[in-house]
C-alpha positions as CSV (number, residue, x, y, z in Angstrom):
1,X,0.0,-0.1,0.1
2,X,1.4,3.6,-1.0
3,X,0.5,6.2,1.1
4,X,1.8,9.9,1.3
5,X,4.9,11.4,3.2
6,X,3.3,12.3,6.7
7,X,1.7,15.7,6.8
8,X,4.2,17.0,9.0
9,X,6.9,16.7,7.0
10,X,8.4,18.9,4.8
11,X,7.9,17.7,1.0
12,X,10.4,18.1,-2.1
13,X,7.8,19.7,-4.8
14,X,8.3,20.5,-8.5
15,X,6.3,23.4,-9.7
16,X,5.6,24.8,-13.4
17,X,3.7,26.9,-15.4
18,X,3.1,28.8,-18.4
19,X,2.8,32.6,-18.7
20,X,-1.1,32.9,-17.4
21,X,0.1,31.4,-14.3
22,X,3.4,32.8,-13.8
23,X,2.5,35.1,-11.2
24,X,0.5,32.6,-9.3
25,X,3.4,30.4,-9.3
26,X,5.7,32.9,-8.0
27,X,3.3,33.7,-5.1
28,X,3.0,29.8,-4.4
29,X,6.7,29.4,-4.5
30,X,7.7,31.8,-2.1
31,X,4.5,30.4,0.4
32,X,5.8,27.0,0.0
33,X,9.6,27.9,1.1
34,X,8.1,29.8,4.3
35,X,6.2,26.5,5.0
36,X,9.9,24.8,4.9
37,X,9.2,23.1,1.6
38,X,11.9,22.5,-0.8
39,X,10.5,23.6,-4.4
40,X,12.3,23.3,-7.6
41,X,10.9,25.7,-10.2
42,X,10.6,23.9,-13.5
43,X,9.7,27.7,-15.4
44,X,9.2,29.6,-17.1
45,X,11.6,32.0,-15.2
46,X,10.5,35.0,-16.9
47,X,6.6,36.1,-17.8
48,X,6.6,35.9,-21.6
49,X,4.3,33.8,-23.7
50,X,5.2,30.4,-23.6
51,X,3.6,26.6,-24.6
52,X,2.1,24.7,-21.3
53,X,2.4,21.2,-23.1
54,X,6.7,21.9,-22.7
55,X,6.5,22.8,-19.0
56,X,3.7,20.1,-18.0
57,X,6.1,17.3,-19.8
58,X,9.2,18.7,-18.0
59,X,7.0,18.4,-14.6
60,X,6.1,14.8,-15.5
61,X,9.6,13.7,-15.9
62,X,10.7,15.2,-13.0
63,X,7.9,12.9,-11.4
64,X,8.9,9.8,-13.5
65,X,12.5,10.3,-12.4
66,X,11.5,10.7,-8.7
67,X,13.1,14.2,-8.2
68,X,10.3,15.3,-6.2
69,X,7.4,13.9,-4.1
70,X,4.7,15.7,-5.9
71,X,4.1,18.4,-8.5
72,X,2.4,21.5,-9.1
73,X,1.1,22.5,-12.2
74,X,-0.7,25.7,-13.4
75,X,-1.8,27.5,-16.4
76,X,-4.6,29.5,-17.2
77,X,-7.5,26.7,-16.6
78,X,-5.5,24.4,-15.5
79,X,-6.7,21.9,-18.1
80,X,-4.4,22.2,-20.8
81,X,-1.2,21.3,-18.6
82,X,-3.2,18.5,-16.9
83,X,-3.4,16.8,-20.3
84,X,0.1,17.5,-21.0
85,X,1.7,16.0,-17.7
86,X,-1.2,13.1,-18.1
87,X,1.2,12.1,-21.2
88,X,3.4,10.6,-19.1
89,X,2.3,7.0,-17.6
90,X,3.9,7.8,-13.9
91,X,2.2,11.2,-13.5
92,X,-1.4,10.9,-12.2
93,X,-2.3,14.8,-12.3
94,X,-6.0,16.0,-11.3
95,X,-7.6,19.2,-11.8
96,X,-8.1,20.6,-8.7
97,X,-10.9,23.1,-8.0
98,X,-11.2,23.1,-4.1
99,X,-10.2,21.5,-1.0
100,X,-12.4,18.4,-1.5
101,X,-11.0,17.5,-4.8
102,X,-7.5,17.9,-3.5
103,X,-8.1,15.6,-0.6
104,X,-10.3,13.0,-3.1
105,X,-7.1,13.5,-5.6
106,X,-4.9,12.0,-2.8
107,X,-7.2,9.6,-1.0
108,X,-8.8,7.8,-3.9
109,X,-6.4,8.5,-7.0
110,X,-2.8,8.7,-5.4
111,X,-2.3,11.7,-7.5
112,X,1.0,12.8,-7.4
113,X,0.6,16.3,-9.0
114,X,-2.3,18.4,-9.0
115,X,-3.0,21.5,-11.8
116,X,-4.8,24.5,-10.9
117,X,-6.2,27.4,-13.4
118,X,-4.7,30.8,-12.4
119,X,-7.6,32.6,-14.2
120,X,-10.1,30.3,-12.2
121,X,-8.9,30.4,-8.6
122,X,-7.3,33.1,-6.1
123,X,-4.6,32.6,-4.1
124,X,-6.4,31.7,-0.8
125,X,-7.9,28.8,-2.9
126,X,-4.8,27.5,-4.3
127,X,-3.1,27.6,-0.7
128,X,-6.1,25.6,0.6
129,X,-6.0,23.2,-2.0
130,X,-2.3,22.2,-1.7
131,X,-2.2,22.0,1.8
132,X,-5.2,19.5,1.5
133,X,-3.5,17.9,-1.3
134,X,0.1,17.6,0.6
135,X,-1.8,16.6,4.4
136,X,-4.0,13.7,2.8
137,X,-2.7,10.4,2.4
138,X,-3.6,7.9,-0.4
139,X,-6.5,5.3,1.0
140,X,-4.7,2.3,-0.7
141,X,-6.5,-1.2,-0.3
142,X,-9.2,-0.9,-2.4
143,X,-7.9,2.0,-4.8
144,X,-4.7,0.0,-5.6
145,X,-6.1,-2.1,-8.5
146,X,-7.5,1.2,-10.0
147,X,-4.4,3.2,-9.7
148,X,-2.3,0.4,-11.4
149,X,-4.4,0.4,-14.5
150,X,-3.9,4.2,-14.7
151,X,-0.4,3.5,-15.7
152,X,-0.8,0.3,-17.5
153,X,-4.0,0.7,-19.6
154,X,-5.9,-2.5,-20.2
155,X,-8.3,-1.4,-23.5
156,X,-10.0,-5.0,-24.1
157,X,-12.7,-4.7,-21.8
């Protein structure tokens, strides 16, 4: 059974965005570091137009290589970058909109990345989502079989 790092343990996180979420990403990095987490900013490092798939793929590779405990992916809506991250079979990225979706993503889906839309949620909601996500352990047991199928799909149903 896989579980999250205990909530009182500082995490190693990777974070990436596109230009629409650059400011949100910068604010979240500062906040996460203040909480004592180790945060690697995968870019972009300047506020100019970029393509979210490039940064979503980069984040997914970091998760697959286990260079971080969890990832945070940000774009204007959260949709595009979550699709990009989920192209990698080792990534389980959930689009999060509130505390409940953040908790369920960890508990039921063992998500290792969350995605949020900078144009859709405010900073306090983003912080609340991240806090819930990092504090929630994977529920294990009845969910394991389903989680395994996410990385090893079987289309012969």
